[in-house]
N, C-alpha and C positions, 0 to 999 in steps of 0.2 A: 504493500500500500504506500510505502514511503517514496517509491520511484514513479508512481503513476501520475499523469497530468491531473490537475485539479478537477477539470470537468469530468474525467473518467472516475475519479473517486466519488464525486457527487452521484454519477449514474449508478455505480455499484451500490452505494448506500440507499438509493431510492427503492431497491428491491426488498429492503428489510422492513419488518413491521415496526410500528411506532414504539412499542414497548422495548423492542430490541435496540432501537436507536437511542432512546432516552436512558437506557440502563447499560446494557453490555457494551455497545459500540462506543459510548462515551467514555467508558473506563479503560478499554483496551486500545483505542485508536487515537493517539494524540493528534495525528494529522486531521482527523475528522473534527476534533474540537477546535483546532485552529481555523479550519475552513468555515465553521459555523459563524465565526465573527468577521469573515472577510466580505464586507458589504459590496466591494467592487466586483468580486467574483459572482456574487448572487445576482447582481445587475447584468453582468455580461453573459452569463450562461443561461439565459431564458430558454425555457422549453423542457428542462429537466423537472423531475418531481423532487422538490427540496424537502429535507427534514433537518433536524438539529437536535443536539442533546438537551435543549430547552433551558436548563437552569443557567447556563452560561449566557444565552441570549437574553433571558429575562434580567439577569444582573447587569448586562451591558446596557439595557434600556433604562434601568433604574439607578445605576451607580453614579455617585458623584466623584469629584477629584480626590476626596479624602478617603474613599473606600478602597480596600485592597484590590478588588477586581478592576475598578477604575477605568473600564472601557469608555464610559461616558456616553451621553446621548448621540454624539457625532458618529459613533460606530453602531448604533442600534439599527435593528432591522427596519427597512422602509418598505420593501416589496416582498410579498410572498406569493408564489405561484405553485399550484398543485394541479396535476392532470391525471384523470382516470382513477381517482381514489374513491373507494366505497366508504372510507372512514375519514373523509376530509374534514367534516365538522368536528369530530372528536380530536383529530390531530391539531387543528388550528386552535381550538379552545383549550386543549390540554397543554400544548407546548408554548403558545404565544399569548395566552390571556394576560392582560396587564402590560403588554408591549405598547406603550402609548405612542411610540414613534411610528408604528405601522401606518402607512398612508395608502397603500394599494394592495388589495387582495384579489387574486386572479384564480378562479376555480373553473377548470375546463373539463367537461365530461365527467364530473364527479357526482356522486349520489349523496343527497342531503336528506336528513329526516324532516318530517313535517314542521318541527319547531325550530329548525336551524337558523332562520333569519332572525327570529326573536332573540336567540342566544347570541348570535354574532353582533346584533345591534347593541346589545347590552355590554358586550365585551369591547367592541371597537366603535364607539359612537362617532369618532372623529375621522373615519376613513374618508379619503378624498376620491378614491376610485375603487369601484367594486365591479368585478366581472363574474357573472354566473352563466357563462356560455354553456348551454346544454347541461346546466347544473342546478335547475330549480328544485325546490322542495317537492317531495313525492310522498304519496300515501294519504291515508285518511286523516282529515284535520289539517291538511297543509295550509300554511298561512303566509301570504305575501304582504299583508298590511305592514309588517315591520320595516319594509323597504323605506317607508316614509320617515323612519327614525334616524336614518343616515343623513342628517340635515346638512352636512358639510360636503356632500358629494359634488364633484364637478364632472365625473364620468361614471356612467352606469351601462352595463351590458347585460341584457336579459334575453339575448337571442336564443332561439330554440328551446325556450322554457315553455313546454307545451301547455302547462296548466296555469300560466299567468292569466289571472282573471281580468275581466272588464273592470275598469276603474283603477287598476293598480298604477298605470302610467300617469293618470290624472293625479293620484295621490302623491306620487313622487314629484310631479311638477309643482304642486302646492307647497310641499315641504322643503324642497332643495332649491334654495334661491340662487345658488352659485352654479347650477347645472349648465354645462356647456356641451356635453357629449352624451347622446343616448343611442344605444344600439339595441334594437328590438325587432329583428327580422324573424320571419316565420313564426309569428306569435298569433295563433289562431283566434284568440278571443279579444284582442285589442280592437277597440271601436273607434268610430269617427269622433265621438265625444271625447275620448282620451286624447286624440290628436288635437282637437280644438282647444282643450284646456292646456295642453303642453305648449302650443304655439302662442296662445293668448298670454300665458304667464312667463314663458321663457324663450319665446321665439326670437326676441331681439338679441339674446346672448348666445344662442345655439351656434356651435361651429361644426358639429358632426351630428347627423341624424340618419340613422339606418332603421327603416321600419317596413313592415309589410304584414299582411294577414288576410285571411279569407273574409273577414267581416268588414273590411274597409271599402268605402265607396269613393266616388269622385269628390265628395265634400272634403274628405281627408286630404286628398292630393292637392286640392285648391289652396289649402292652408299653407303650403310650402312657400307661396309668394310672400308670406309675412315673416320669413326667416332670411332677411337679406344678407346676413353675415355667414351663411353656411359655406363651409369649405369642402365638406364631404357629404354627399347625399347617396343613400342606398335605398332602393325600393325592391324588397324581396319578401314575398312576391308582390306583383302589382297587376294581377290578372284582371281586375275589374276596372282599371284606370282607362279612361277614354282618351282619345287624341286631344280634345279640347282641355281636359283637366290637366294633363301633363304639360301641355304647352303653356298654359297660364301659370301653373305652379313653378315651372323651372325657368321661365323667361326672365324673372327678376334676379336670378342668382348670379350676379356678376363676379363674385369672389370664389366661385366653385373651382376646386382643384381635382376632385375625384367624383365620378358618377358611376353608379352601379344600377342596372335594371335586370330583374329576373322574372321570368314567366309573364311577360307582358302580352298576354294572349289577346286582349282586346285592341291593341295598338295596330293601326293599319300601316302599310308601307309608306303611304303619303304622310301619315302622322309622324312616323319615326323620322323621315327625311326632314320634315319641318322642325322637329325637335333638335335634330343634329345641326341644322342650319343655324338655329338660335345659339348654339354653343359658341359661335364666333364671338358672342358678347361676353364670354368668360375666358379672357386671355390667359388666366393662370391654370387652366385645365391641363392636367398631366396624366390622368388615369381614367380609363373607360373600361367597364366590364359589362358585357351583355350575355345573358344565358337564357336558353329556352325562349327565344324571341322570334316568332315566325316571320315578323316583318323585316328582320335584319338580313338584307340581301346585298349583292355586290354594289348596287347603286347607292345604298345607304352607306356602305363602307367607303366608297369613293368620295362621297360628300363629307364624311367624317375626316378623311385624310386631307381633303382640300381645306376644310375650315379649321382644323386643329393640328397643325403641323408640329407643334411642340410636345406632342404626346410622348410619354416615356414608358408607360405600362398599359398594355391592352390585353384583355381577356375576352375571348369569343368562344363560348361553350355551347355545344349542341344547337347550332343554328342551321336548320335544314336548307335554307335558301342561300347559304354562303358558299361561294366558289373561289377558285384561285384568283380571279380578277380582283375581288375586293381586298384580299390579303396582299396582293402585289401592289395595289394602290397605296396601302398603308406603308409598305416598305420603301416605296419610291419617295413618298412625301415626308415621312416622319423619321428624319435622320437621328433623332435623339432616343429612339426606342431602346430600352434596356431589357424589357421582359415582354414576351409575346406568347400567350397561351391559346391554343387552338383545339382544345380537348373535344373529342367526339364530334367531329364534323365530317359527315359522310361524303360530301360532294367535292372536297378538296383533294387534289392529287399531288400537289407540290411541284408539278411540272413547270408552272409559270412563276412561282414565288421562291422556291428554295434557292435557285441561283442568285436571286436578289439578296438573300440573307448574307451570302458571302461577299457580294459586291457593293450593296447599298446600305448595310446596317452595321457600321463599325462598332457601335456602342452596345449592340445586342449581347446580353450575357446569358439569357435563359430562353430557350424555345421549347415549348411543351406541345408535343404532337400525340399525346396519349389517345388511343382508340381511333386515330385517323387511319383506318384500315386500308384506304385506297392510295396511300403514299407508299411507293415501293421501297423496300429495304435498301436497294442499291442507291437510290437518290439520297437517303439519309446518310449512308456510308460516305458518299462523295462529299456531302456537306461537312461531315465531321473531319474528314481529311483536310478540307480547305480551311475550316475554322476550328482548330484544336482547342482554342480558348473558350469556345461556346459550349455551355451545358445544354444538352439535348435530351429531352425525355422522349424515347422512341415509342411508336405505336404499340409495339409488342411487349413492352416491359412492364406494363401495369399488372397488378397482382391477380387478375382473373381474366378468363376468356371474354371476348366481346359479348357473347350472349348472356353473361351474368356480370353486369357492369359493377365496377367498384362503387362502394356506397357514396363516395364523395361526388360522383357524377349523377346520382339519382335525385329526383325531386324529393324534398322533404315534405312529409304530410303530417297532419295533426293527429292521425290515427296511431 
């Protein structure tokens, strides 16, 4: 353990149970104890499942200069990230309760008991950022009302929280005066009234808004026009949004830097082209993501390339009308592209755009061709030889055959 890189030690420790980490590992592994107080490493190695011996971190959060442990508030834990843990609530409340310096709690795909939010709000009332991505409370008696007790939140992520009830977003909007970022995509029960309350109370401050749900109508999307300072907008899904509502909602967003639209089933080709034409009024736009959008054809992509030549990141996922022509237009016009994702597009062959990747996209660092089964292996091999610096996700390297797609390519449903 003494010769492994820090990140590898963290990864090894993430497989141990909480009690083992808090007792046995803390006693026998001095390296682990030292890492537990290395705040810079915790910040840099995001994505691992982090644990700690607990008592050392708590003393670091509480200790003053005169105390022997003496780590001081400057070294106390600021960010905690847990992924895929069934015992996340017990781990957080058992090891970090009382860590007043904790500002950001990130739980991804964790299982929380019904009363978890109430207990977390009592233990960490001054959190600035809370992410419950696919980690909402589950079971009989689940309670989302305590979200409103995190009164100091500036950022909240409740995406994929299937049982987030109607009214919860409105309650957060009323309680969290400093709220600037809300991510609430694929939330089946969020209503138009939730969006109206959010925009009325916090719309002038919002910088990031990602929302979507089966219960939202045009009235919710029209509210977007009242959020003039939005820098990132995500609509996932937006199946009921009409051409007129999206045009009026997005037209006023002159500070927009990132736009995501998913499952825009009601949007017509003419409506999408009109929307993309309006993006010329957002000169800061650098990222566009379209998924399951039947209206996104080659003509729409050519218009996007013409109006938004400063794009750096583009994701085009499962667009049945997309062909090589639209992708080639992006590569010719957008010389600053660094990431291009083309997952699961049946109509593209690579014949007309893969040569452009080598010739016209010097800054491109990642090209994702997952499930693009009509792109021949020989064409990808030729590209890799010409651009050895480019990270290419090949059509055939995804973890399942095409007929049983990887879960990340499937539409998420509320069932």
